[in-house]
PQR file with spaces between the fields and no chain letter, atoms N, CA, C, O and H, PARSE charges and radii, in Angstrom:
ATOM       1  N    MET     1      35.659   58.354   41.424 -0.4000 1.5000
ATOM       2  CA   MET     1      35.140   57.313   40.807 -0.0000 2.0000
ATOM       3  C    MET     1      34.218   56.118   41.787  0.5500 1.7000
ATOM       4  O    MET     1      34.613   55.672   42.864 -0.5500 1.4000
ATOM       5  N    LYS     2      33.038   55.788   41.170 -0.4000 1.5000
ATOM       6  CA   LYS     2      32.324   54.989   42.178 -0.0000 2.0000
ATOM       7  C    LYS     2      32.548   53.761   42.750  0.5500 1.7000
ATOM       8  O    LYS     2      33.004   53.010   41.887 -0.5500 1.4000
ATOM       9  H    LYS     2      32.717   56.151   40.295  0.4000 1.0000
ATOM      10  N    ASN     3      32.423   53.165   43.910 -0.4000 1.5000
ATOM      11  CA   ASN     3      33.069   51.840   44.571 -0.0000 2.0000
ATOM      12  C    ASN     3      31.704   51.053   43.755  0.5500 1.7000
ATOM      13  O    ASN     3      30.474   51.104   43.765 -0.5500 1.4000
ATOM      14  H    ASN     3      32.052   53.775   44.610  0.4000 1.0000
ATOM      15  N    PRO     4      33.062   50.139   42.906 -0.5600 1.5000
ATOM      16  CA   PRO     4      32.541   48.839   42.535  0.2800 2.0000
ATOM      17  C    PRO     4      31.700   47.581   43.148  0.5500 1.7000
ATOM      18  O    PRO     4      30.764   46.858   42.805 -0.5500 1.4000
ATOM      19  N    PHE     5      32.629   47.754   44.315 -0.4000 1.5000
ATOM      20  CA   PHE     5      31.577   46.760   45.673 -0.0000 2.0000
ATOM      21  C    PHE     5      30.022   47.107   45.868  0.5500 1.7000
ATOM      22  O    PHE     5      29.106   46.299   46.020 -0.5500 1.4000
ATOM      23  H    PHE     5      33.389   48.342   44.593  0.4000 1.0000
ATOM      24  N    SER     6      29.947   48.552   45.824 -0.4000 1.5000
ATOM      25  CA   SER     6      28.717   49.201   46.001 -0.0000 2.0000
ATOM      26  C    SER     6      27.695   48.857   45.662  0.5500 1.7000
ATOM      27  O    SER     6      26.630   48.470   46.145 -0.5500 1.4000
ATOM      28  H    SER     6      30.691   49.208   45.700  0.4000 1.0000
ATOM      29  N    SER     7      28.555   49.221   43.878 -0.4000 1.5000
ATOM      30  CA   SER     7      27.392   48.427   42.739 -0.0000 2.0000
ATOM      31  C    SER     7      27.041   47.194   42.844  0.5500 1.7000
ATOM      32  O    SER     7      25.852   46.898   42.731 -0.5500 1.4000
ATOM      33  H    SER     7      29.419   49.536   43.486  0.4000 1.0000
ATOM      34  N    VAL     8      27.899   46.344   43.056 -0.4000 1.5000
ATOM      35  CA   VAL     8      27.082   44.923   43.518 -0.0000 2.0000
ATOM      36  C    VAL     8      26.651   44.374   44.150  0.5500 1.7000
ATOM      37  O    VAL     8      26.195   43.233   44.068 -0.5500 1.4000
ATOM      38  H    VAL     8      28.865   46.585   43.149  0.4000 1.0000
ATOM      39  N    ARG     9      26.723   45.409   45.301 -0.4000 1.5000
ATOM      40  CA   ARG     9      25.562   45.294   46.457 -0.0000 2.0000
ATOM      41  C    ARG     9      24.510   45.394   46.299  0.5500 1.7000
ATOM      42  O    ARG     9      23.682   44.651   46.826 -0.5500 1.4000
ATOM      43  H    ARG     9      27.093   46.335   45.368  0.4000 1.0000
ATOM      44  N    ILE    10      24.272   46.219   45.626 -0.4000 1.5000
ATOM      45  CA   ILE    10      23.004   47.294   45.031 -0.0000 2.0000
ATOM      46  C    ILE    10      22.325   46.019   43.838  0.5500 1.7000
ATOM      47  O    ILE    10      21.350   45.277   43.960 -0.5500 1.4000
ATOM      48  H    ILE    10      24.944   46.822   45.198  0.4000 1.0000
ATOM      49  N    PHE    11      22.945   46.118   43.132 -0.4000 1.5000
ATOM      50  CA   PHE    11      22.534   45.111   42.412 -0.0000 2.0000
ATOM      51  C    PHE    11      22.623   43.360   42.651  0.5500 1.7000
ATOM      52  O    PHE    11      22.319   42.646   41.696 -0.5500 1.4000
ATOM      53  H    PHE    11      23.737   46.720   43.033  0.4000 1.0000
ATOM      54  N    THR    12      23.038   42.747   43.923 -0.4000 1.5000
ATOM      55  CA   THR    12      22.356   41.881   44.320 -0.0000 2.0000
ATOM      56  C    THR    12      21.188   41.811   45.222  0.5500 1.7000
ATOM      57  O    THR    12      20.563   40.806   45.562 -0.5500 1.4000
ATOM      58  H    THR    12      23.285   43.327   44.699  0.4000 1.0000
ATOM      59  N    ILE    13      20.974   43.182   45.590 -0.4000 1.5000
ATOM      60  CA   ILE    13      19.795   43.790   46.421 -0.0000 2.0000
ATOM      61  C    ILE    13      18.443   43.421   45.333  0.5500 1.7000
ATOM      62  O    ILE    13      17.480   42.745   45.693 -0.5500 1.4000
ATOM      63  H    ILE    13      21.481   43.998   45.314  0.4000 1.0000
ATOM      64  N    GLU    14      18.556   43.850   44.332 -0.4000 1.5000
ATOM      65  CA   GLU    14      17.530   44.635   43.513 -0.0000 2.0000
ATOM      66  C    GLU    14      17.798   43.122   43.010  0.5500 1.7000
ATOM      67  O    GLU    14      16.884   43.034   42.189 -0.5500 1.4000
ATOM      68  H    GLU    14      19.338   44.399   44.040  0.4000 1.0000
ATOM      69  N    ILE    15      18.378   42.029   42.976 -0.4000 1.5000
ATOM      70  CA   ILE    15      17.831   40.995   42.020 -0.0000 2.0000
ATOM      71  C    ILE    15      17.183   39.770   43.408  0.5500 1.7000
ATOM      72  O    ILE    15      16.577   38.715   43.222 -0.5500 1.4000
ATOM      73  H    ILE    15      19.120   42.101   43.642  0.4000 1.0000
ATOM      74  N    VAL    16      17.509   40.277   44.470 -0.4000 1.5000
ATOM      75  CA   VAL    16      16.765   39.161   45.544 -0.0000 2.0000
ATOM      76  C    VAL    16      15.394   40.102   45.399  0.5500 1.7000
ATOM      77  O    VAL    16      14.555   39.417   44.815 -0.5500 1.4000
ATOM      78  H    VAL    16      18.002   41.134   44.621  0.4000 1.0000
ATOM      79  N    ASP    17      14.972   41.144   45.651 -0.4000 1.5000
ATOM      80  CA   ASP    17      13.760   41.883   45.338 -0.0000 2.0000
ATOM      81  C    ASP    17      13.072   41.469   44.585  0.5500 1.7000
ATOM      82  O    ASP    17      12.015   41.076   45.079 -0.5500 1.4000
ATOM      83  H    ASP    17      15.654   41.700   46.126  0.4000 1.0000
ATOM      84  N    GLU    18      13.191   41.314   43.179 -0.4000 1.5000
ATOM      85  CA   GLU    18      13.059   40.569   42.163 -0.0000 2.0000
ATOM      86  C    GLU    18      12.736   39.151   42.101  0.5500 1.7000
ATOM      87  O    GLU    18      11.680   38.856   41.541 -0.5500 1.4000
ATOM      88  H    GLU    18      14.049   41.634   42.778  0.4000 1.0000
ATOM      89  N    LEU    19      13.565   38.094   42.646 -0.4000 1.5000
ATOM      90  CA   LEU    19      13.262   37.257   42.822 -0.0000 2.0000
ATOM      91  C    LEU    19      12.014   36.641   43.944  0.5500 1.7000
ATOM      92  O    LEU    19      11.292   35.668   44.157 -0.5500 1.4000
ATOM      93  H    LEU    19      14.423   38.335   43.101  0.4000 1.0000
ATOM      94  N    LYS    20      12.299   37.700   44.338 -0.4000 1.5000
ATOM      95  CA   LYS    20      10.645   37.380   45.851 -0.0000 2.0000
ATOM      96  C    LYS    20       9.369   38.057   44.941  0.5500 1.7000
ATOM      97  O    LYS    20       8.208   37.957   45.338 -0.5500 1.4000
ATOM      98  H    LYS    20      12.886   38.491   44.164  0.4000 1.0000
ATOM      99  N    LYS    21       9.638   38.589   43.978 -0.4000 1.5000
ATOM     100  CA   LYS    21       8.395   38.954   43.545 -0.0000 2.0000
ATOM     101  C    LYS    21       7.939   38.077   42.335  0.5500 1.7000
ATOM     102  O    LYS    21       6.984   38.515   41.694 -0.5500 1.4000
ATOM     103  H    LYS    21      10.581   38.670   43.655  0.4000 1.0000
ATOM     104  N    ALA    22       8.550   36.783   41.902 -0.4000 1.5000
ATOM     105  CA   ALA    22       8.495   36.350   40.847 -0.0000 2.0000
ATOM     106  C    ALA    22       7.314   35.282   41.491  0.5500 1.7000
ATOM     107  O    ALA    22       7.072   35.309   42.698 -0.5500 1.4000
ATOM     108  H    ALA    22       9.326   36.428   42.423  0.4000 1.0000
ATOM     109  N    ALA    23       6.455   34.139   40.365 -0.4000 1.5000
ATOM     110  CA   ALA    23       5.682   33.525   40.922 -0.0000 2.0000
ATOM     111  C    ALA    23       6.206   32.159   40.471  0.5500 1.7000
ATOM     112  O    ALA    23       6.266   31.761   39.307 -0.5500 1.4000
ATOM     113  H    ALA    23       6.652   34.117   39.385  0.4000 1.0000
ATOM     114  N    TRP    24       6.682   31.318   41.893 -0.4000 1.5000
ATOM     115  CA   TRP    24       7.010   29.973   41.067 -0.0000 2.0000
ATOM     116  C    TRP    24       6.283   29.145   41.629  0.5500 1.7000
ATOM     117  O    TRP    24       5.622   29.064   42.664 -0.5500 1.4000
ATOM     118  H    TRP    24       6.633   31.641   42.838  0.4000 1.0000
ATOM     119  N    PRO    25       6.583   28.394   40.549 -0.5600 1.5000
ATOM     120  CA   PRO    25       5.430   27.039   40.673  0.2800 2.0000
ATOM     121  C    PRO    25       5.440   26.525   42.061  0.5500 1.7000
ATOM     122  O    PRO    25       6.176   26.903   42.973 -0.5500 1.4000
ATOM     123  N    THR    26       4.410   25.498   42.100 -0.4000 1.5000
ATOM     124  CA   THR    26       4.079   24.707   43.461 -0.0000 2.0000
ATOM     125  C    THR    26       4.847   23.656   43.040  0.5500 1.7000
ATOM     126  O    THR    26       5.598   23.790   42.074 -0.5500 1.4000
ATOM     127  H    THR    26       3.813   25.191   41.359  0.4000 1.0000
ATOM     128  N    MET    27       4.732   22.387   43.782 -0.4000 1.5000
ATOM     129  CA   MET    27       5.777   20.932   43.467 -0.0000 2.0000
ATOM     130  C    MET    27       4.821   19.938   42.422  0.5500 1.7000
ATOM     131  O    MET    27       5.368   19.065   41.747 -0.5500 1.4000
ATOM     132  H    MET    27       4.122   22.278   44.567  0.4000 1.0000
ATOM     133  N    PRO    28       3.447   20.155   42.374 -0.5600 1.5000
ATOM     134  CA   PRO    28       2.892   19.345   41.389  0.2800 2.0000
ATOM     135  C    PRO    28       2.865   20.243   40.003  0.5500 1.7000
ATOM     136  O    PRO    28       2.965   19.575   38.974 -0.5500 1.4000
ATOM     137  N    GLU    29       2.789   21.135   39.904 -0.4000 1.5000
ATOM     138  CA   GLU    29       2.716   22.263   38.715 -0.0000 2.0000
ATOM     139  C    GLU    29       4.401   21.467   38.435  0.5500 1.7000
ATOM     140  O    GLU    29       4.284   20.520   37.657 -0.5500 1.4000
ATOM     141  H    GLU    29       2.709   21.678   40.740  0.4000 1.0000
ATOM     142  N    LEU    30       5.285   21.601   38.725 -0.4000 1.5000
ATOM     143  CA   LEU    30       6.156   21.556   38.449 -0.0000 2.0000
ATOM     144  C    LEU    30       6.529   20.332   37.895  0.5500 1.7000
ATOM     145  O    LEU    30       7.229   20.362   36.883 -0.5500 1.4000
ATOM     146  H    LEU    30       5.380   22.371   39.357  0.4000 1.0000
ATOM     147  N    ARG    31       6.087   18.931   38.517 -0.4000 1.5000
ATOM     148  CA   ARG    31       6.198   17.649   38.301 -0.0000 2.0000
ATOM     149  C    ARG    31       5.359   17.644   36.655  0.5500 1.7000
ATOM     150  O    ARG    31       5.797   17.164   35.609 -0.5500 1.4000
ATOM     151  H    ARG    31       5.518   18.907   39.339  0.4000 1.0000
ATOM     152  N    ASP    32       4.119   18.308   36.873 -0.4000 1.5000
ATOM     153  CA   ASP    32       3.585   18.146   35.787 -0.0000 2.0000
ATOM     154  C    ASP    32       4.412   18.556   34.561  0.5500 1.7000
ATOM     155  O    ASP    32       4.856   17.791   33.706 -0.5500 1.4000
ATOM     156  H    ASP    32       3.763   18.698   37.723  0.4000 1.0000
ATOM     157  N    SER    33       4.529   19.736   34.610 -0.4000 1.5000
ATOM     158  CA   SER    33       5.457   20.510   33.465 -0.0000 2.0000
ATOM     159  C    SER    33       6.324   19.907   33.360  0.5500 1.7000
ATOM     160  O    SER    33       6.736   19.806   32.204 -0.5500 1.4000
ATOM     161  H    SER    33       4.168   20.358   35.306  0.4000 1.0000
ATOM     162  N    THR    34       7.272   19.004   34.690 -0.4000 1.5000
ATOM     163  CA   THR    34       8.620   18.044   33.409 -0.0000 2.0000
ATOM     164  C    THR    34       7.850   17.050   33.327  0.5500 1.7000
ATOM     165  O    THR    34       8.756   16.336   33.756 -0.5500 1.4000
ATOM     166  H    THR    34       6.937   19.086   35.629  0.4000 1.0000
ATOM     167  N    VAL    35       7.085   16.388   33.189 -0.4000 1.5000
ATOM     168  CA   VAL    35       6.592   15.125   32.607 -0.0000 2.0000
ATOM     169  C    VAL    35       6.037   15.583   31.133  0.5500 1.7000
ATOM     170  O    VAL    35       6.326   14.861   30.178 -0.5500 1.4000
ATOM     171  H    VAL    35       6.348   16.969   32.840  0.4000 1.0000
ATOM     172  N    VAL    36       5.264   16.739   30.924 -0.4000 1.5000
ATOM     173  CA   VAL    36       4.815   17.043   29.465 -0.0000 2.0000
ATOM     174  C    VAL    36       6.350   17.392   29.025  0.5500 1.7000
ATOM     175  O    VAL    36       6.827   16.639   28.176 -0.5500 1.4000
ATOM     176  H    VAL    36       5.029   17.325   31.700  0.4000 1.0000
ATOM     177  N    VAL    37       7.140   18.406   29.491 -0.4000 1.5000
ATOM     178  CA   VAL    37       8.749   18.155   28.654 -0.0000 2.0000
ATOM     179  C    VAL    37       9.202   17.118   28.124  0.5500 1.7000
ATOM     180  O    VAL    37       9.457   16.944   26.933 -0.5500 1.4000
ATOM     181  H    VAL    37       6.753   19.017   30.181  0.4000 1.0000
ATOM     182  N    VAL    38       9.353   16.170   29.263 -0.4000 1.5000
ATOM     183  CA   VAL    38      10.207   14.869   28.649 -0.0000 2.0000
ATOM     184  C    VAL    38       9.098   13.749   27.806  0.5500 1.7000
ATOM     185  O    VAL    38       9.612   13.014   26.963 -0.5500 1.4000
ATOM     186  H    VAL    38       9.146   16.312   30.231  0.4000 1.0000
ATOM     187  N    ALA    39       8.042   13.676   27.981 -0.4000 1.5000
ATOM     188  CA   ALA    39       7.009   13.072   27.053 -0.0000 2.0000
ATOM     189  C    ALA    39       7.063   13.881   25.299  0.5500 1.7000
ATOM     190  O    ALA    39       7.185   13.204   24.278 -0.5500 1.4000
ATOM     191  H    ALA    39       7.625   14.273   28.666  0.4000 1.0000
ATOM     192  N    ALA    40       6.958   15.202   25.303 -0.4000 1.5000
ATOM     193  CA   ALA    40       7.526   15.799   24.414 -0.0000 2.0000
ATOM     194  C    ALA    40       8.799   15.711   23.365  0.5500 1.7000
ATOM     195  O    ALA    40       8.842   15.689   22.135 -0.5500 1.4000
ATOM     196  H    ALA    40       6.859   15.752   26.133  0.4000 1.0000
ATOM     197  N    SER    41       9.864   15.669   24.436 -0.4000 1.5000
ATOM     198  CA   SER    41      11.211   15.536   23.812 -0.0000 2.0000
ATOM     199  C    SER    41      11.389   13.938   23.649  0.5500 1.7000
ATOM     200  O    SER    41      12.473   13.619   23.161 -0.5500 1.4000
ATOM     201  H    SER    41       9.830   15.688   25.435  0.4000 1.0000
ATOM     202  N    LEU    42      10.473   12.831   23.989 -0.4000 1.5000
ATOM     203  CA   LEU    42      10.793   11.611   23.708 -0.0000 2.0000
ATOM     204  C    LEU    42       9.638   11.940   22.477  0.5500 1.7000
ATOM     205  O    LEU    42      10.276   12.009   21.427 -0.5500 1.4000
ATOM     206  H    LEU    42       9.592   13.091   24.385  0.4000 1.0000
ATOM     207  N    ILE    43       8.887   12.057   22.342 -0.4000 1.5000
ATOM     208  CA   ILE    43       7.885   11.902   20.564 -0.0000 2.0000
ATOM     209  C    ILE    43       8.567   12.679   20.016  0.5500 1.7000
ATOM     210  O    ILE    43       8.391   12.457   18.818 -0.5500 1.4000
ATOM     211  H    ILE    43       8.368   12.000   23.195  0.4000 1.0000
ATOM     212  N    LEU    44       9.399   13.638   20.151 -0.4000 1.5000
ATOM     213  CA   LEU    44       9.878   14.585   18.899 -0.0000 2.0000
ATOM     214  C    LEU    44      11.328   13.516   18.531  0.5500 1.7000
ATOM     215  O    LEU    44      11.524   13.172   17.365 -0.5500 1.4000
ATOM     216  H    LEU    44       9.543   13.819   21.124  0.4000 1.0000
ATOM     217  N    GLY    45      11.876   13.254   19.188 -0.4000 1.5000
ATOM     218  CA   GLY    45      13.451   12.525   19.327 -0.0000 2.0000
ATOM     219  C    GLY    45      12.552   11.320   18.307  0.5500 1.7000
ATOM     220  O    GLY    45      12.931   11.083   17.160 -0.5500 1.4000
ATOM     221  H    GLY    45      11.717   13.533   20.135  0.4000 1.0000
ATOM     222  N    LEU    46      11.527   10.743   18.824 -0.4000 1.5000
ATOM     223  CA   LEU    46      10.995    9.389   18.010 -0.0000 2.0000
ATOM     224  C    LEU    46      10.976    9.684   16.594  0.5500 1.7000
ATOM     225  O    LEU    46      11.392    8.905   15.738 -0.5500 1.4000
ATOM     226  H    LEU    46      11.219   10.936   19.755  0.4000 1.0000
ATOM     227  N    PHE    47      10.295   11.269   16.278 -0.4000 1.5000
ATOM     228  CA   PHE    47       9.594   11.235   15.271 -0.0000 2.0000
ATOM     229  C    PHE    47      10.918   11.672   14.308  0.5500 1.7000
ATOM     230  O    PHE    47      11.044   11.268   13.152 -0.5500 1.4000
ATOM     231  H    PHE    47       9.957   11.902   16.974  0.4000 1.0000
ATOM     232  N    THR    48      11.979   12.656   15.052 -0.4000 1.5000
ATOM     233  CA   THR    48      13.493   12.717   14.352 -0.0000 2.0000
ATOM     234  C    THR    48      13.994   11.802   13.554  0.5500 1.7000
ATOM     235  O    THR    48      14.397   11.945   12.399 -0.5500 1.4000
ATOM     236  H    THR    48      11.876   12.985   15.991  0.4000 1.0000
ATOM     237  N    SER    49      13.928   10.165   14.683 -0.4000 1.5000
ATOM     238  CA   SER    49      14.714    9.066   13.930 -0.0000 2.0000
ATOM     239  C    SER    49      14.149    8.423   13.016  0.5500 1.7000
ATOM     240  O    SER    49      14.780    7.848   12.130 -0.5500 1.4000
ATOM     241  H    SER    49      13.601   10.049   15.620  0.4000 1.0000
ATOM     242  N    ILE    50      12.720    8.434   13.118 -0.4000 1.5000
ATOM     243  CA   ILE    50      11.749    7.538   11.853 -0.0000 2.0000
ATOM     244  C    ILE    50      12.110    8.244   11.204  0.5500 1.7000
ATOM     245  O    ILE    50      13.111    7.834   10.616 -0.5500 1.4000
ATOM     246  H    ILE    50      12.207    8.901   13.838  0.4000 1.0000
ATOM     247  N    SER    51      11.648    9.784   10.787 -0.4000 1.5000
ATOM     248  CA   SER    51      12.129   10.456    9.696 -0.0000 2.0000
ATOM     249  C    SER    51      13.815   10.598    9.269  0.5500 1.7000
ATOM     250  O    SER    51      14.019   10.516    8.058 -0.5500 1.4000
ATOM     251  H    SER    51      10.835   10.118   11.265  0.4000 1.0000
ATOM     252  N    ASP    52      14.564   10.722    9.806 -0.4000 1.5000
ATOM     253  CA   ASP    52      15.736   10.059    9.412 -0.0000 2.0000
ATOM     254  C    ASP    52      16.468    8.936    8.400  0.5500 1.7000
ATOM     255  O    ASP    52      17.080    8.907    7.332 -0.5500 1.4000
ATOM     256  H    ASP    52      14.399   10.788   10.790  0.4000 1.0000
ATOM     257  N    PHE    53      15.905    7.859    9.655 -0.4000 1.5000
ATOM     258  CA   PHE    53      15.802    6.231    8.781 -0.0000 2.0000
ATOM     259  C    PHE    53      14.983    6.600    7.777  0.5500 1.7000
ATOM     260  O    PHE    53      15.597    6.257    6.768 -0.5500 1.4000
ATOM     261  H    PHE    53      15.408    7.882   10.522  0.4000 1.0000
ATOM     262  N    SER    54      13.961    7.095    7.444 -0.4000 1.5000
ATOM     263  CA   SER    54      13.134    6.788    6.551 -0.0000 2.0000
ATOM     264  C    SER    54      14.026    7.421    5.151  0.5500 1.7000
ATOM     265  O    SER    54      14.265    6.811    4.109 -0.5500 1.4000
ATOM     266  H    SER    54      13.462    7.374    8.264  0.4000 1.0000
ATOM     267  N    MET    55      14.376    8.694    5.475 -0.4000 1.5000
ATOM     268  CA   MET    55      15.537    9.358    4.245 -0.0000 2.0000
ATOM     269  C    MET    55      16.472    8.426    3.699  0.5500 1.7000
ATOM     270  O    MET    55      16.543    7.794    2.645 -0.5500 1.4000
ATOM     271  H    MET    55      14.182    9.189    6.321  0.4000 1.0000
ATOM     272  N    ILE    56      17.273    8.546    4.885 -0.4000 1.5000
ATOM     273  CA   ILE    56      18.565    7.407    4.547 -0.0000 2.0000
ATOM     274  C    ILE    56      17.660    6.058    3.409  0.5500 1.7000
ATOM     275  O    ILE    56      17.924    5.708    2.259 -0.5500 1.4000
ATOM     276  H    ILE    56      17.215    9.060    5.741  0.4000 1.0000
ATOM     277  N    GLN    57      16.931    5.751    4.046 -0.4000 1.5000
ATOM     278  CA   GLN    57      16.549    4.419    2.931 -0.0000 2.0000
ATOM     279  C    GLN    57      15.969    4.523    1.502  0.5500 1.7000
ATOM     280  O    GLN    57      15.975    3.757    0.539 -0.5500 1.4000
ATOM     281  H    GLN    57      16.716    6.035    4.980  0.4000 1.0000
ATOM     282  N    PHE    58      15.300    6.158    1.797 -0.4000 1.5000
ATOM     283  CA   PHE    58      14.828    6.490    0.592 -0.0000 2.0000
ATOM     284  C    PHE    58      16.048    6.825   -0.640  0.5500 1.7000
ATOM     285  O    PHE    58      16.129    6.751   -1.866 -0.5500 1.4000
ATOM     286  H    PHE    58      15.295    6.780    2.580  0.4000 1.0000
ATOM     287  N    VAL    59      16.781    7.172    0.335 -0.4000 1.5000
ATOM     288  CA   VAL    59      18.215    8.042   -0.472 -0.0000 2.0000
ATOM     289  C    VAL    59      18.411    6.785   -0.768  0.5500 1.7000
ATOM     290  O    VAL    59      18.002    6.550   -1.905 -0.5500 1.4000
ATOM     291  H    VAL    59      16.716    7.232    1.331  0.4000 1.0000
ATOM     292  N    ASP    60      18.935    5.713   -0.148 -0.4000 1.5000
ATOM     293  CA   ASP    60      19.910    4.430   -0.497 -0.0000 2.0000
ATOM     294  C    ASP    60      18.597    3.876   -1.713  0.5500 1.7000
ATOM     295  O    ASP    60      19.028    3.926   -2.865 -0.5500 1.4000
ATOM     296  H    ASP    60      19.267    5.904    0.776  0.4000 1.0000
ATOM     297  N    LEU    61      17.699    3.574   -1.647 -0.4000 1.5000
ATOM     298  CA   LEU    61      16.967    3.115   -2.958 -0.0000 2.0000
ATOM     299  C    LEU    61      17.118    4.173   -4.198  0.5500 1.7000
ATOM     300  O    LEU    61      17.049    3.861   -5.387 -0.5500 1.4000
ATOM     301  H    LEU    61      17.350    3.534   -0.711  0.4000 1.0000
ATOM     302  N    PHE    62      17.311    5.329   -3.741 -0.4000 1.5000
ATOM     303  CA   PHE    62      17.179    6.077   -5.067 -0.0000 2.0000
ATOM     304  C    PHE    62      18.906    6.067   -5.959  0.5500 1.7000
ATOM     305  O    PHE    62      19.206    6.240   -7.141 -0.5500 1.4000
ATOM     306  H    PHE    62      17.367    5.582   -2.775  0.4000 1.0000
ATOM     307  N    THR    63      19.605    5.824   -4.911 -0.4000 1.5000
ATOM     308  CA   THR    63      20.920    5.764   -5.919 -0.0000 2.0000
ATOM     309  C    THR    63      21.009    4.612   -5.859  0.5500 1.7000
ATOM     310  O    THR    63      22.216    4.414   -5.718 -0.5500 1.4000
ATOM     311  H    THR    63      19.362    5.684   -3.951  0.4000 1.0000
ATOM     312  N    ARG    64      20.538    3.738   -5.872 -0.4000 1.5000
ATOM     313  CA   ARG    64      20.732    2.089   -5.917 -0.0000 2.0000
ATOM     314  C    ARG    64      19.825    1.921   -7.318  0.5500 1.7000
ATOM     315  O    ARG    64      19.756    0.883   -7.977 -0.5500 1.4000
ATOM     316  H    ARG    64      19.558    3.899   -5.987  0.4000 1.0000
ATOM     317  N    MET    65      19.303    2.893   -7.549 -0.4000 1.5000
ATOM     318  CA   MET    65      18.147    2.947   -8.916 -0.0000 2.0000
ATOM     319  C    MET    65      18.759    3.578  -10.106  0.5500 1.7000
ATOM     320  O    MET    65      18.621    3.134  -11.246 -0.5500 1.4000
ATOM     321  H    MET    65      19.358    3.736   -7.014  0.4000 1.0000
ATOM     322  N    VAL    66      19.586    4.856   -9.728 -0.4000 1.5000
ATOM     323  CA   VAL    66      20.270    5.291  -10.662 -0.0000 2.0000
ATOM     324  C    VAL    66      21.748    4.650  -11.161  0.5500 1.7000
ATOM     325  O    VAL    66      22.165    4.628  -12.319 -0.5500 1.4000
ATOM     326  H    VAL    66      19.698    5.216   -8.802  0.4000 1.0000
ATOM     327  N    SER    67      22.305    4.224  -10.163 -0.4000 1.5000
ATOM     328  CA   SER    67      23.885    3.479  -10.873 -0.0000 2.0000
ATOM     329  C    SER    67      23.181    1.900  -11.423  0.5500 1.7000
ATOM     330  O    SER    67      23.898    1.062  -11.972 -0.5500 1.4000
ATOM     331  H    SER    67      21.966    4.241   -9.222  0.4000 1.0000
């Protein structure tokens, strides 16, 4: 039977080697990407809120007209 600790050690070494090969962003790139993500999230949230409010008002108006 294979030693599980040996497998874990080999797996960890391979992970570290692969992480060293990765291209990590610089601090300005990271900051710019974060700003873009936060801005896009705010815009999408605003759009969703306005759409939801509009649909609620439309359904409310329609149900008042029908009843």
